[in-house]
N, C-alpha and C positions, 0 to 999 in steps of 0.2 A: 700668859696673863689671862687665864680662863676663869677668874674669880668673879666675873660680872655675869648677872642674869640679863640676857638680851632678849627683847621682844619689841616688835613694831608692826603696825598695820598702816599701809600707805596706799594712795591711789595715784596713778600716773596716766599720761597719755601714750600715744603710740611710740613716741621717742623716749619714753621713760622719764620725761620731765615730771616732777612731783607736783600734783594738784592739791591733794588733801593729805594731811598727816593726822590720822585718827589718834594714834599715840606712838610714842617711842620712849623706851625705857632702857638705860638711864636717860635723863633729859638732855644730857650733853652729847648724846649719840649722833644727832643730826643738827648741824648748825644752820643758821639762815643763809650761809653762803653755799651750802650744798643743795642745789636746785634740781639735780638729776639723780635718780636712784644709783647709777654707777659711781657717782662721786663718793659714796659712802664706803666703797669697797676697794680692796687692793687691786691695782691695775691688772695684775695677772688673771684676775677672775672676771674682768669686765666683758670679755668676749663670751664667756659661759653664760653670763647674765643676759646678754643680748640674745643668745641662742635659746635660752629658757623662755624669754618673752616672745620670741618668734613662734615657738611651739604653742604657747598659750593663745596667741592671736590666730594661729592657723586652725585651732580647734576650740572655737569660742564656747564658753560654758564648761569646759573640761578643767579639772583640778590638776595642775602640773607642779611637781615638786622635785627638788634635788638638794643635795647637801654639800658641805665642804667649801663654803664661801667665806672668805676672811674679811672682816671689817677692818678699816684703817685704824680707827681709834675708838674704843680700846681694841687691841689685836685679838679678837675672839672669832672662832670659826662657828658659823651658823648654818641652819637650813633655810631654804626659801621655798615658798609656795605661791603660785600665781594663778589667777583666773581672770578671764576677760568677759566683760559684759558691756553692751552699749558703747563700744569703742574705747572703754576705759579698762585699765589693767589694775587689779587689786593684788597687792604684794604683802604677804605675811612672812615675817622673819623671826626666828628664835634659835636659842642655843641648840646645836645638834645633840649635845649630851643630855638635854632635858627630855627629848622625845625619841631618842634612838634614831634609826634610819626612817625619816618621815615619808620617804617615797616607797616604802616596802609594802604598803597595803595593809598595815596594822590598824587596830581600832582607833588610835589617836588620829590617824589620817582622816578617817571618816568623820570624826567629831569636828575636826578643823574644817573639813569640806562643808559640813552643814553650817558651821559658824560663819564662814565666809559667804556662803550663799545667802544667809540672813542679812548680813551687812550689805551685800550687793543689792538685794531686793529692796531694802530700806532706802538705799541711795537712789535706786531707780525710781522709787515712788516720789522722792523729793525732787529729783532733777528731771522735771518734765521738759518737753520741747520748748514750752513757753519760757520756762526758767532759763534755758540755754540762750534763747533769743534775748531775754532781758539782760543776762550777763554780758552778752556780746555788745549790746547797745550801751550798757553802762561803761564797759571798757573803752568803747569808741568815744563816749563823752569825756572820759578821763584823758584820753589822748588829745582830743581837741582842746580841752581846758589847759593841759600842759603846754601845748603849742602856743596858745594865747598868752599864757604867763611869760613864756620865753620871748615872744615878740615884744611884749610890754617892757621887759627888762632891757632888751636890745635897744629900744627907742630911747631909753633913759641914759644910756652909756655912750661915751665917745669911743671912736675907733682906738684911741690910745689906751683907754682903760680896758677894752676888750682884749687887746694884745697882751696887756699885763696879766689879765685873768687867765688867758690861755697858757702863758708862761708859768703861772702859779699852778695850774692844773697839771702841767707836765712834771713839776718838781715836787709837789707838796706831799704826795702819797707815801713816799718812802723815807727820804732823809731831809733834814733841815739844811737848806742850801749853804748857810754860813758856817755852821759848826759840824755838820756831818752826823749829828745825833738823830735819833728817831724824831720825826716832826710831830707837831701838835695835831696834824690831820690823821696820823697813823697810829699814835700811841695806844688808843683804846683797843684797836684790833690786835696790836702786838701783845698787850697785857692779857686780853681775853684768850688769845692763842696759848700763852704761857700757862694760864689757869686750866684750860681745857686739856692740856697734856697730863696734868695730875690734879684733878679738882678736889681731891681729898686733903691736899696739903694746904698750908697757910702761906701768906705772902705779906710783904711790908712795902708800902708806898711812902717814899720820902719826898716831900715838897721843899725845894730850895729856892730862896730868893736872895739875890746879891744885894748886900748893903752898900750904900754910897756909890752905886754904879753911875748914877746921874752926874756925880762930881767928876768921874772919869771923862764922860762925854763933854761936860762943860769946860773942863780944864785943858783937855788934850785933843778934843775933836772926835767926831763919830768914827773916823777911820781907826784911831787908836782904841776907841771903845770896842770896835769889831775885833781887833787883835786880842784885846783883853778877854772877850767872850770866847774866842776860839781857843785860847790857852786854857781857860777854865774848863771848856768842854773836853779838851784833850786829856786833862787830868781826870775828869769825871769818867771818861771811857777807860782809864787805866786802873780803876778801882779793882782790888783783888777779890772779886766775887765771881762765882760760877753762874752762868746763864742769867745775868741781870740785864735790864733794859734801861738805857740812859736816854733821857728825853729833854728836848728844849720845848717848854710849854709856851713861852712868850718871850718878849725882849730880854729880860734879865731873870726869868723864872725857869727853873729846871726841875726835873724829877728823876727818881730812880725807883724801879720796881724790881724786887727780888722775890722769887717764888720757889717753894720747895721745902719750907720749914715743917718739921714734924710737930713742933710746938713753938709758941712765941711768948717769951717772957720779957721783962725789962732788960735783961742781959742782951737779948738779940737786938733790941733797938739801940742800946748803947754801943754795941759792937759796930753797928753801921756808922754811927756818928764818929766813933774813934777812927775808923778807916777813912772817913771823909776828912777829918782833921789831919791825919798822917799823910794822905796822898793828894789832897786837893787844896787844903788851907795851910799847908806846912811851910810855905815860903812865898815871898812876894812875887808878883808878876811884873816883869820889866817892860815898860812901855815908854817910848821916846826918851830913853836913857834914864828913866825914873823907875824906882822900885815901888810898886803900889801894893799895899797889903790886901790880901784876899779875905774878905769878910762876907759871911752869909748867915741867914737864919734858916732853921729847918723845922719842919713839922712831920710827924709820922703817924700813919694809921695802918691797922692790920686787916688784910683780907682774911675773912673767916673768923676774925676776932671782933672787930667793930662792925663789920658789914660784909655782905657778899654782893652788894650793888656797886657797879663800877663808878657811877656818878657820885654816890655818897662817899666812896673811898677817897676820891680826889678832893671833895669838899671838906671831909674831915681832916685830911692831911694839910690842906690849905688853912683851915681854921687853927690847927695846932701851930703852923708856921707863924701866923700873925700873933698868936700868943707869945711865941718865942721872941718875935721882933719887938713886941711891946714890953718884954721883960727886961729888967736891968741886970739879971743874974744868969739867965739861961740862954744858950745859943740855939738849943733845940727843945721841942716839947713833944710829948706823946699825947695823942688825942685822948680827951676825957669827955665822955658823953654827958656827964652832969653839968660841966661848965658850958658845953655846947647848947644844951637845952635851956640853961639859965640865960645865956646870951640871946637866944632866939626869943625867949619870952620877954626879956627886957626891951628888945628892939620893937616888939609889937606894942 
């Protein structure tokens, strides 16, 4: 997978924690969750990166280069150059194939050396000792402010509520406790990870809302309602799609995200709904010796089609779902930007 042009310039501390990202191309090369230079690379290369940094720190101001380092995603082999000034390490990375053997003493190495020297001198001019002190003081103020906010929150809550919050914190990040689906606290990260694996492809988010679920709770009790939700989730997990994410968004709201489409037409949306009908809505759910029909409304929006923003994607699918719920003929709707804008304007 060497069809990516990779380049980045980063600044880190003595432990290679990332302090400044001057640029990284492509933009998905470094995620907010990768806070250390070594997190970007294959584990087998991390000792070599540490050793290269050690050499740079042992000979401050010297330009140190080596090649053959493999990035995790995309899986591309690059060259690295490092230089240390003022206790900061500056790291330049680019495709090995673009510059040949960058450590061989060729002309491109001298050009890059001068370029990094200019960046470092500029950074040194901006980051004076006073600026460092101001930064440290600001960070300390932030810490104190966070502590004050936490204390205020604790004073407002009872011990029982704190225990419940601790329990929620332990369980919420991965799976929904009742259904075993991806939880509402985690599904954004799961979807973003799926997109990052192949950002050039398209995806479809389907927002599902159970119809008449309140009647199940009212007529049979909340325990029966929980069993109804668990069976619905079990069927949702059994959908015949590859690499899809099944989510419980809230009480009776669910979601499905499928990524990897080369193109998305109306046929792709309809295929998803047909699979939902065949595998989720195809037969009643038996609760308390009663067979209860499974009814839900669905709305769909396309990643890379309607938007590339996560929050807009969910809102668009939710909007389409409510259109389906209010329709007398359609069980699902595909997002339409014109109707969405018209609705927003009318609300104002």
